[in-house]
C-alpha positions in Angstrom: -24.2 -56.9 -15.6 -21.8 -54.6 -15.6 -21.5 -52.4 -12.7 -24.2 -49.7 -14.3 -26.4 -52.1 -15.2 -28.4 -53.0 -12.3 -31.2 -55.0 -11.6 -34.1 -53.0 -11.7 -35.5 -52.0 -8.2 -37.9 -49.6 -6.8 -36.6 -46.6 -5.9 -36.8 -46.9 -2.7 -34.7 -50.1 -2.8 -32.2 -47.8 -5.2 -31.3 -45.7 -2.8 -30.7 -48.3 -0.3 -28.1 -49.8 -2.6 -26.9 -46.7 -3.1 -26.5 -45.5 0.8 -24.9 -48.8 0.8 -22.4 -48.5 -1.8 -21.3 -45.4 -1.6 -21.9 -44.5 2.8 -18.5 -42.9 4.8 -18.3 -46.6 5.8 -17.4 -48.5 2.4 -14.9 -45.3 2.4 -13.6 -45.4 5.7 -12.9 -49.1 4.4 -10.7 -47.6 1.3 -12.6 -48.9 -1.3 -13.5 -46.1 -4.1 -17.1 -45.2 -5.5 -18.6 -48.4 -8.3 -16.5 -47.6 -10.8 -17.8 -46.8 -14.4 -18.7 -49.4 -16.3 -16.0 -48.0 -18.9 -13.5 -49.2 -16.5 -14.9 -52.9 -17.4 -12.1 -54.2 -19.8 -9.9 -52.9 -17.2 -11.4 -55.0 -14.0 -12.5 -57.7 -16.1 -8.6 -58.6 -17.0 -7.3 -57.8 -13.7 -9.9 -60.6 -12.4 -8.6 -62.8 -14.7 -4.9 -62.2 -14.0 -5.7 -62.4 -9.7 -7.6 -66.1 -10.7 -4.5 -67.0 -12.4 -1.5 -65.8 -10.9 -3.1 -64.9 -7.5 -3.0 -61.4 -5.6 1.0 -61.2 -5.1 2.2 -62.4 -8.7 -0.1 -60.2 -10.2 1.6 -57.6 -12.0 0.5 -54.3 -14.1 2.6 -55.6 -17.1 0.0 -58.5 -17.1 -3.3 -56.8 -16.9 -2.3 -54.8 -19.7 -1.3 -58.0 -22.3 -4.9 -59.0 -20.8 -6.5 -55.9 -22.3 -3.7 -55.2 -24.5 -3.0 -52.0 -24.1 0.0 -50.4 -22.9 1.0 -50.3 -18.6 1.0 -46.6 -18.8 -2.2 -46.9 -19.6 -3.8 -49.4 -17.4 -2.1 -47.2 -15.1 -4.1 -43.9 -15.9 -7.2 -45.7 -15.7 -7.1 -47.7 -13.2 -3.7 -47.1 -11.2 -1.8 -49.8 -9.2 -2.6 -53.7 -8.6 -3.5 -52.9 -5.6 -6.2 -50.0 -7.0 -7.5 -52.1 -9.3 -8.3 -54.6 -7.2 -10.0 -51.9 -4.9 -11.5 -50.8 -7.5 -12.8 -55.0 -8.9 -13.8 -55.3 -5.0 -16.2 -52.6 -5.2 -17.7 -53.8 -8.3 -18.4 -56.8 -7.6 -19.7 -55.5 -4.1 -21.7 -52.9 -6.0 -23.3 -56.3 -8.2 -23.7 -58.6 -5.2 -25.9 -56.3 -3.4 -28.0 -55.5 -6.3 -28.7 -58.7 -6.7 -29.5 -59.4 -3.1 -31.7 -56.7 -2.1 -34.9 -57.4 -4.5 -34.7 -61.3 -3.0 -34.8 -59.9 0.4 -37.7 -57.7 -1.0 -39.3 -60.6 -1.8 -38.5 -63.0 1.0 -41.6 -63.6 3.0 -40.0 -65.5 6.1 -37.0 -66.3 7.8 -36.3 -69.3 5.8 -36.0 -66.9 2.5 -34.0 -64.6 4.5 -31.5 -67.4 5.6 -31.8 -67.7 1.7 -30.7 -64.7 0.8 -27.6 -64.8 3.1 -26.5 -68.2 1.9 -26.4 -66.8 -1.7 -24.1 -64.2 -0.4 -21.9 -66.6 1.2 -22.3 -69.0 -2.4 -21.1 -65.7 -4.3 -18.0 -65.5 -2.2 -17.2 -68.5 -1.8 -17.5 -69.4 -6.1 -15.8 -66.3 -6.8 -12.6 -66.7 -8.9 -10.8 -64.1 -7.3 -11.3 -64.8 -3.8 -11.5 -68.7 -4.0 -8.2 -68.5 -5.8 -6.4 -66.3 -2.7 -8.3 -68.7 -0.2 -6.6 -71.6 -1.5 -3.3 -70.4 -3.0 -2.6 -67.6 -0.3 -4.6 -68.1 3.1 -1.9 -66.2 4.8 -3.0 -62.8 2.6 -6.5 -63.6 4.2 -5.5 -64.8 7.5 -3.6 -61.3 8.1 -6.3 -59.4 6.5 -8.8 -61.1 9.3 -6.6 -60.7 11.9 -5.4 -56.8 11.3 -8.6 -55.8 10.0 -11.8 -57.7 11.4 -13.2 -54.3 13.3 -13.3 -53.1 10.6 -14.1 -56.0 8.5 -17.0 -56.7 10.2 -18.5 -53.0 10.6 -18.1 -53.3 6.6 -20.1 -56.1 6.6 -22.7 -54.6 8.9 -23.4 -52.5 6.4 -24.5 -55.7 4.2 -26.3 -57.1 7.5 -28.5 -54.0 8.1 -30.9 -54.8 5.4 -31.1 -58.2 5.9 -31.5 -58.1 10.0 -34.0 -54.8 8.7 -36.2 -57.8 6.7 -36.4 -59.8 9.9 -37.6 -57.2 12.0 -40.6 -56.2 9.4 -41.3 -60.4 9.6 -41.5 -60.0 13.5 -38.8 -62.6 13.4 -36.0 -60.0 15.0 -38.6 -58.2 17.6 -37.0 -59.4 20.3 -33.8 -59.2 18.9 -31.2 -55.8 19.8 -31.1 -55.5 15.7 -27.6 -54.3 16.0 -26.3 -57.2 18.4 -28.0 -59.3 15.8 -26.6 -57.4 13.2 -23.3 -57.8 13.8 -23.5 -62.1 14.5 -24.8 -62.4 11.2 -21.8 -60.8 10.0 -19.5 -62.8 12.4 -21.3 -65.7 10.7 -20.5 -64.9 7.4 -17.0 -63.9 7.3 -16.5 -67.8 9.0 -18.2 -69.2 6.8 -16.3 -67.2 4.0 -13.0 -68.3 5.1 -13.5 -71.8 6.6 -16.5 -72.7 4.5 -18.4 -75.9 6.2 -19.0 -79.3 5.1 -22.7 -79.1 4.4 -23.8 -76.7 1.8 -24.3 -73.5 3.1 -27.9 -73.1 3.2 -28.4 -76.4 5.4 -25.3 -75.3 7.8 -27.3 -71.7 8.1 -30.9 -73.2 8.9 -29.5 -75.1 11.6 -27.7 -72.3 12.8 -29.9 -69.2 12.8 -33.6 -70.7 12.5 -33.0 -72.1 16.1 -32.3 -68.4 17.0 -34.7 -66.8 15.1 -37.0 -69.0 16.6 -38.1 -71.3 13.3 
């Protein structure tokens, strides 16, 4: 699915997705708006290079060779390696959000919401670029988490907010401080992506979250 080919959702849900992906909070994190589908060939090529070489060893020339264009063309279309990494992350986040929101709307109990959170974690841990970085360049992940943890939590709160809102709709989070619960969900997701548990995410989350939510 391209960045422009979103999963069909109701207009209200689409507005929620747009607000999440193009909000000032996301811009403050340094990510651009969701890139045009016209850039997909460059982003797909960059993703393959990142998964093959890692972030540090990928060069613009690698991406150019993967696409089959000149280095100048890559610079003009998507910028530097850092620029294209941000564009790729923005696109992948948009795809993740568009896949999660309909599932959240369909969840009719806390188990269903936990399943949605687990699917987000599985998306991240199985992503070829992120899994490459976590496996072969953990120093990048560690340094990022240490220096940018407050910003990272703020960023994930944008994603956790609809999860918590859905729990509130199901009367499972009514007695909780919603912002605090959202931050807790964000922190759980961060730790599970960086250091996955031994058991499947959904099983682990069921044991951790459902008792807290009264499930």
